[in-house]
N, CA, C and O atoms as a Tinker XYZ file with bonds, in Angstrom:
   256  protein
     1  N      0.853000   -1.190000   -0.007000    73     2
     2  CA     0.003000   -0.009000    0.009000    64     1     3
     3  C      0.887000    1.242000    0.002000    63     2     4     5
     4  O      2.053000    1.194000    0.393000    81     3
     5  N      0.311000    2.362000   -0.449000    73     3     6
     6  CA     1.061000    3.617000   -0.470000    64     5     7
     7  C      1.194000    4.196000    0.918000    63     6     8     9
     8  O      0.546000    3.753000    1.866000    81     7
     9  N      2.044000    5.190000    1.016000    73     7    10
    10  CA     2.245000    5.822000    2.293000    64     9    11
    11  C      1.126000    6.789000    2.599000    63    10    12    13
    12  O      0.573000    7.418000    1.697000    81    11
    13  N      0.791000    6.908000    3.872000    73    11    14
    14  CA    -0.253000    7.819000    4.308000    64    13    15
    15  C      0.393000    9.138000    4.710000    63    14    16    17
    16  O      1.308000    9.166000    5.533000    81    15
    17  N     -0.094000   10.243000    4.117000    73    15    18
    18  CA     0.422000   11.559000    4.418000    64    17    19
    19  C     -0.426000   12.228000    5.520000    63    18    20    21
    20  O     -1.623000   11.972000    5.649000    81    19
    21  N      0.227000   13.079000    6.293000    73    19    22
    22  CA    -0.482000   13.817000    7.319000    64    21    23
    23  C     -1.289000   14.931000    6.634000    63    22    24    25
    24  O     -0.735000   15.790000    5.947000    81    23
    25  N     -2.591000   14.892000    6.838000    73    23    26
    26  CA    -3.478000   15.878000    6.232000    64    25    27
    27  C     -4.259000   16.546000    7.345000    63    26    28    29
    28  O     -4.822000   15.861000    8.199000    81    27
    29  N     -4.305000   17.905000    7.355000    73    27    30
    30  CA    -5.062000   18.592000    8.391000    64    29    31
    31  C     -6.565000   18.277000    8.323000    63    30    32    33
    32  O     -7.139000   18.145000    7.242000    81    31
    33  N     -7.170000   18.163000    9.482000    73    31    34
    34  CA    -8.595000   17.777000    9.513000    64    33    35
    35  C     -9.461000   18.969000    9.138000    63    34    36    37
    36  O    -10.488000   18.809000    8.479000    81    35
    37  N     -9.050000   20.171000    9.557000    73    35    38
    38  CA    -9.807000   21.375000    9.217000    64    37    39
    39  C     -8.876000   22.425000    8.642000    63    38    40    41
    40  O     -7.670000   22.424000    8.891000    81    39
    41  N     -9.473000   23.329000    7.861000    73    39    42
    42  CA    -8.714000   24.443000    7.286000    64    41    43
    43  C     -8.254000   25.410000    8.388000    63    42    44    45
    44  O     -9.027000   25.772000    9.275000    81    43
    45  N     -6.993000   25.814000    8.312000    73    43    46
    46  CA    -6.495000   26.790000    9.256000    64    45    47
    47  C     -6.898000   28.177000    8.759000    63    46    48    49
    48  O     -6.569000   28.555000    7.635000    81    47
    49  N     -7.610000   28.932000    9.594000    73    47    50
    50  CA    -8.126000   30.253000    9.171000    64    49    51
    51  C     -6.971000   31.220000    8.894000    63    50    52    53
    52  O     -5.846000   31.013000    9.348000    81    51
    53  N     -7.272000   32.270000    8.145000    73    51    54
    54  CA    -6.258000   33.277000    7.829000    64    53    55
    55  C     -5.685000   33.890000    9.083000    63    54    56    57
    56  O     -4.488000   34.165000    9.160000    81    55
    57  N     -6.531000   34.104000   10.055000    73    55    58
    58  CA    -6.065000   34.709000   11.320000    64    57    59
    59  C     -5.076000   33.812000   12.026000    63    58    60    61
    60  O     -4.013000   34.266000   12.450000    81    59
    61  N     -5.425000   32.505000   12.161000    73    59    62
    62  CA    -4.536000   31.584000   12.805000    64    61    63
    63  C     -3.266000   31.343000   12.010000    63    62    64    65
    64  O     -2.190000   31.189000   12.588000    81    63
    65  N     -3.383000   31.309000   10.684000    73    63    66
    66  CA    -2.207000   31.164000    9.824000    64    65    67
    67  C     -1.262000   32.316000   10.052000    63    66    68    69
    68  O     -0.064000   32.094000   10.230000    81    67
    69  N     -1.759000   33.551000   10.055000    73    67    70
    70  CA    -0.927000   34.728000   10.225000    64    69    71
    71  C     -0.350000   34.791000   11.638000    63    70    72    73
    72  O      0.778000   35.251000   11.812000    81    71
    73  N     -1.096000   34.339000   12.658000    73    71    74
    74  CA    -0.576000   34.315000   14.030000    64    73    75
    75  C      0.591000   33.310000   14.114000    63    74    76    77
    76  O      1.581000   33.524000   14.814000    81    75
    77  N      0.425000   32.211000   13.368000    73    75    78
    78  CA     1.473000   31.168000   13.370000    64    77    79
    79  C      2.758000   31.692000   12.752000    63    78    80    81
    80  O      3.851000   31.274000   13.132000    81    79
    81  N      2.624000   32.621000   11.787000    73    79    82
    82  CA     3.780000   33.177000   11.059000    64    81    83
    83  C      4.291000   34.482000   11.682000    63    82    84    85
    84  O      5.171000   35.128000   11.114000    81    83
    85  N      3.765000   34.866000   12.814000    73    83    86
    86  CA     4.094000   36.188000   13.376000    64    85    87
    87  C      5.564000   36.369000   13.692000    63    86    88    89
    88  O      6.051000   37.500000   13.675000    81    87
    89  N      6.293000   35.295000   13.981000    73    87    90
    90  CA     7.706000   35.398000   14.296000    64    89    91
    91  C      8.585000   35.163000   13.104000    63    90    92    93
    92  O      9.803000   35.061000   13.256000    81    91
    93  N      8.011000   35.071000   11.907000    73    91    94
    94  CA     8.789000   34.795000   10.692000    64    93    95
    95  C      9.329000   36.075000   10.038000    63    94    96    97
    96  O     10.006000   35.996000    9.013000    81    95
    97  N      9.047000   37.228000   10.601000    73    95    98
    98  CA     9.459000   38.468000    9.999000    64    97    99
    99  C     10.993000   38.549000    9.988000    63    98   100   101
   100  O     11.663000   38.053000   10.894000    81    99
   101  N     11.521000   39.181000    8.949000    73    99   102
   102  CA    12.982000   39.330000    8.802000    64   101   103
   103  C     13.452000   40.456000    9.691000    63   102   104   105
   104  O     12.907000   41.558000    9.627000    81   103
   105  N     14.449000   40.209000   10.518000    73   103   106
   106  CA    14.946000   41.233000   11.395000    64   105   107
   107  C     16.210000   41.862000   10.758000    63   106   108   109
   108  O     16.975000   41.166000   10.091000    81   107
   109  N     16.422000   43.162000   10.964000    73   107   110
   110  CA    17.611000   43.782000   10.388000    64   109   111
   111  C     18.894000   43.272000   11.045000    63   110   112   113
   112  O     18.908000   42.925000   12.226000    81   111
   113  N     19.968000   43.233000   10.258000    73   111   114
   114  CA    21.253000   42.766000   10.762000    64   113   115
   115  C     21.832000   43.853000   11.665000    63   114   116   117
   116  O     21.615000   45.045000   11.445000    81   115
   117  N     22.563000   43.423000   12.670000    73   115   118
   118  CA    23.225000   44.357000   13.591000    64   117   119
   119  C     24.548000   44.775000   12.939000    63   118   120   121
   120  O     25.445000   43.951000   12.760000    81   119
   121  N     24.658000   46.029000   12.596000    73   119   122
   122  CA    25.859000   46.525000   11.921000    64   121   123
   123  C     26.578000   47.477000   12.861000    63   122   124   125
   124  O     25.946000   48.348000   13.458000    81   123
   125  N     27.893000   47.324000   13.004000    73   123   126
   126  CA    28.699000   48.185000   13.850000    64   125   127
   127  C     29.762000   48.860000   13.013000    63   126   128   129
   128  O     30.013000   48.465000   11.875000    81   127
   129  N     30.383000   49.870000   13.573000    73   127   130
   130  CA    31.465000   50.616000   12.860000    64   129   131
   131  C     32.776000   50.112000   13.441000    63   130   132   133
   132  O     32.952000   50.049000   14.658000    81   131
   133  N     33.716000   49.745000   12.527000    73   131   134
   134  CA    35.024000   49.238000   12.927000    64   133   135
   135  C     35.815000   50.391000   13.537000    63   134   136   137
   136  O     35.817000   51.501000   13.007000    81   135
   137  N     36.493000   50.117000   14.664000    73   135   138
   138  CA    37.230000   51.146000   15.365000    64   137   139
   139  C     38.517000   51.546000   14.642000    63   138   140   141
   140  O     38.961000   52.687000   14.769000    81   139
   141  N     39.110000   50.643000   13.900000    73   139   142
   142  CA    40.363000   50.933000   13.219000    64   141   143
   143  C     40.160000   51.513000   11.814000    63   142   144   145
   144  O     40.837000   52.473000   11.446000    81   143
   145  N     39.245000   50.949000   11.027000    73   143   146
   146  CA    39.062000   51.415000    9.660000    64   145   147
   147  C     37.863000   52.375000    9.491000    63   146   148   149
   148  O     37.812000   53.126000    8.518000    81   147
   149  N     36.914000   52.353000   10.422000    73   147   150
   150  CA    35.730000   53.170000   10.331000    64   149   151
   151  C     34.698000   52.647000    9.356000    63   150   152   153
   152  O     33.742000   53.352000    9.034000    81   151
   153  N     34.874000   51.407000    8.873000    73   151   154
   154  CA    33.917000   50.792000    7.953000    64   153   155
   155  C     32.811000   50.068000    8.738000    63   154   156   157
   156  O     32.982000   49.673000    9.891000    81   155
   157  N     31.665000   49.916000    8.050000    73   155   158
   158  CA    30.567000   49.153000    8.627000    64   157   159
   159  C     30.867000   47.670000    8.488000    63   158   160   161
   160  O     31.380000   47.228000    7.460000    81   159
   161  N     30.541000   46.890000    9.544000    73   159   162
   162  CA    30.823000   45.463000    9.523000    64   161   163
   163  C     29.902000   44.750000   10.517000    63   162   164   165
   164  O     29.258000   45.393000   11.345000    81   163
   165  N     29.846000   43.428000   10.430000    73   163   166
   166  CA    29.066000   42.651000   11.364000    64   165   167
   167  C     29.866000   42.480000   12.663000    63   166   168   169
   168  O     31.092000   42.380000   12.609000    81   167
   169  N     29.213000   42.444000   13.810000    73   167   170
   170  CA    29.971000   42.271000   15.069000    64   169   171
   171  C     30.614000   40.916000   15.165000    63   170   172   173
   172  O     30.143000   39.963000   14.545000    81   171
   173  N     31.672000   40.807000   15.922000    73   171   174
   174  CA    32.401000   39.567000   16.176000    64   173   175
   175  C     32.985000   38.997000   14.877000    63   174   176   177
   176  O     33.048000   37.778000   14.715000    81   175
   177  N     33.407000   39.857000   13.959000    73   175   178
   178  CA    34.085000   39.432000   12.740000    64   177   179
   179  C     35.346000   40.232000   12.546000    63   178   180   181
   180  O     35.462000   41.364000   13.018000    81   179
   181  N     36.290000   39.636000   11.848000    73   179   182
   182  CA    37.552000   40.319000   11.570000    64   181   183
   183  C     37.271000   41.380000   10.525000    63   182   184   185
   184  O     36.528000   41.149000    9.572000    81   183
   185  N     37.881000   42.565000   10.716000    73   183   186
   186  CA    37.706000   43.672000    9.766000    64   185   187
   187  C     38.470000   43.401000    8.483000    63   186   188   189
   188  O     39.256000   42.457000    8.399000    81   187
   189  N     38.233000   44.232000    7.495000    73   187   190
   190  CA    38.867000   44.042000    6.163000    64   189   191
   191  C     40.404000   44.131000    6.255000    63   190   192   193
   192  O     41.112000   43.427000    5.536000    81   191
   193  N     40.907000   44.995000    7.138000    73   191   194
   194  CA    42.352000   45.150000    7.276000    64   193   195
   195  C     42.990000   44.057000    8.172000    63   194   196   197
   196  O     44.206000   44.075000    8.365000    81   195
   197  N     42.216000   43.128000    8.712000    73   195   198
   198  CA    42.726000   42.022000    9.508000    64   197   199
   199  C     42.786000   42.312000   10.988000    63   198   200   201
   200  O     43.493000   41.617000   11.718000    81   199
   201  N     42.072000   43.308000   11.453000    73   199   202
   202  CA    42.075000   43.631000   12.888000    64   201   203
   203  C     40.786000   43.178000   13.538000    63   202   204   205
   204  O     39.740000   43.088000   12.896000    81   203
   205  N     40.884000   42.892000   14.844000    73   203   206
   206  CA    39.743000   42.478000   15.636000    64   205   207
   207  C     39.853000   43.140000   16.971000    63   206   208   209
   208  O     40.841000   42.939000   17.677000    81   207
   209  N     38.847000   43.945000   17.354000    73   207   210
   210  CA    38.853000   44.713000   18.598000    64   209   211
   211  C     40.082000   45.588000   18.706000    63   210   212   213
   212  O     40.671000   45.691000   19.782000    81   211
   213  N     40.480000   46.218000   17.621000    73   211   214
   214  CA    41.611000   47.137000   17.637000    64   213   215
   215  C     42.978000   46.512000   17.572000    63   214   216   217
   216  O     43.979000   47.228000   17.540000    81   215
   217  N     43.055000   45.185000   17.550000    73   215   218
   218  CA    44.358000   44.479000   17.503000    64   217   219
   219  C     44.507000   43.803000   16.147000    63   218   220   221
   220  O     43.528000   43.327000   15.573000    81   219
   221  N     45.726000   43.762000   15.643000    73   219   222
   222  CA    46.007000   43.086000   14.368000    64   221   223
   223  C     46.078000   41.591000   14.619000    63   222   224   225
   224  O     46.953000   41.145000   15.362000    81   223
   225  N     45.186000   40.795000   14.025000    73   223   226
   226  CA    45.171000   39.351000   14.243000    64   225   227
   227  C     45.442000   38.567000   12.969000    63   226   228   229
   228  O     45.742000   37.374000   13.016000    81   227
   229  N     45.334000   39.243000   11.832000    73   227   230
   230  CA    45.514000   38.546000   10.556000    64   229   231
   231  C     46.256000   39.481000    9.602000    63   230   232   233
   232  O     45.849000   40.624000    9.396000    81   231
   233  N     47.347000   38.982000    9.025000    73   231   234
   234  CA    48.114000   39.795000    8.093000    64   233   235
   235  C     47.993000   39.209000    6.707000    63   234   236   237
   236  O     48.367000   38.060000    6.476000    81   235
   237  N     47.466000   40.007000    5.771000    73   235   238
   238  CA    47.282000   39.544000    4.394000    64   237   239
   239  C     48.621000   39.525000    3.689000    63   238   240   241
   240  O     49.369000   40.501000    3.738000    81   239
   241  N     48.933000   38.399000    3.024000    73   239   242
   242  CA    50.208000   38.293000    2.298000    64   241   243
   243  C     50.026000   38.837000    0.911000    63   242   244   245
   244  O     48.985000   38.640000    0.285000    81   243
   245  N     51.060000   39.538000    0.419000    73   243   246
   246  CA    51.032000   40.112000   -0.919000    64   245   247
   247  C     51.313000   39.042000   -1.961000    63   246   248   249
   248  O     52.152000   38.167000   -1.747000    81   247
   249  N     50.610000   39.110000   -3.094000    73   247   250
   250  CA    50.866000   38.184000   -4.201000    64   249   251
   251  C     52.137000   38.645000   -4.945000    63   250   252   253
   252  O     52.347000   39.835000   -5.179000    81   251
   253  N     52.950000   37.685000   -5.295000    73   251   254
   254  CA    54.212000   38.044000   -5.957000    64   253   255
   255  C     54.144000   37.997000   -7.457000    63   254   256
   256  O     55.137000   38.276000   -8.129000    81   255
């Protein structure tokens, strides 16, 4: 025999459907300003110049 799928017994009203989706809204990203470069960036990430919390943690190597 074929598989039995879960089917709702009654239609979910528009009100209940929308209440169910109330927490699905997209929230804006938290953007901070880098203290060393002054650029906008996501928190807890290394800046473009390789610094994190004002300290140099990553040095980009030059291509030869």
